[in-house]
C-alpha positions, 0 to 999 in steps of 0.5 A: 255647869250641869250641877249650877243649872240644876241647883237653880230650879226648885225641886220636891225632895222626893223627885228622883234623879231622872225626874230632876234632869227631866224638869231641867231638860225637858227635851232629855229622853229618860226612859223608865226601866222596863221589866218584861217577863218571857217563858213557857205557858203555864209557868207564872209569868202573869203571877209574877207580873201581878205580884210586882205591880201589886207590891207598889199599889197594896198600900196606896189609898187609891187602890181600892177593890174595884180597882183591883178587880179591874186589873185582875180581869185585865190579866186573865182573859183565858183559862188555859193560857191566862194572857192572850195579848201583850199587856203592859203596866206603865207606872209613872210618878207625879210629885206635882199631883195628889191624885191618881190617874188610870188609863187602859189603852187597846189600840186606838181605844182608851178609857180612864178609871173614875173614882166617882163611879162612872166607868162605862167606857172602861168596863166596855173596853174590858168586856171587849177584850174579855170577849175577843179572848173567849171567841178564840180561846186558843190563840194569842192576839198581837195588839197590846193593852197598856194600863197606865197608872200615874200617881205621887208615890209610884216609881217610874217603871213598865211591867210587860206580860206576854202570851205564853 
């Protein structure tokens, strides 16, 4: 019966099985894989996360130098301990859109990256994260920062970097 239902719904040929099931059964909770890096301080957790994230972004049209600089600023917020707070990068695929949406969240604050250059809210949030880290350079923070990137060619996966 499931096969018959799924065959009757139009899908993009690039849709994954999970995307097809979610379109067929909107209430189905199909979670993305989560990659969480845990380890001692200064062993390269952040570099590994950045390598995994960059692997999926490097050849994308929307991944500009400006976006790269903002992502790097988000991860390197300290000197001896690079990651001061849990930082998650959520990738999601939207095959129905040709655009990319980049959103940064911390607590109840959020901002989106804009192609038109008006990124004041995003810059303010990044500066706030950086200022908090400089205030207390020896401690980690519990409040998570979430960077969500949605684009048609990205896989559905989450990467989480934890303080060392």
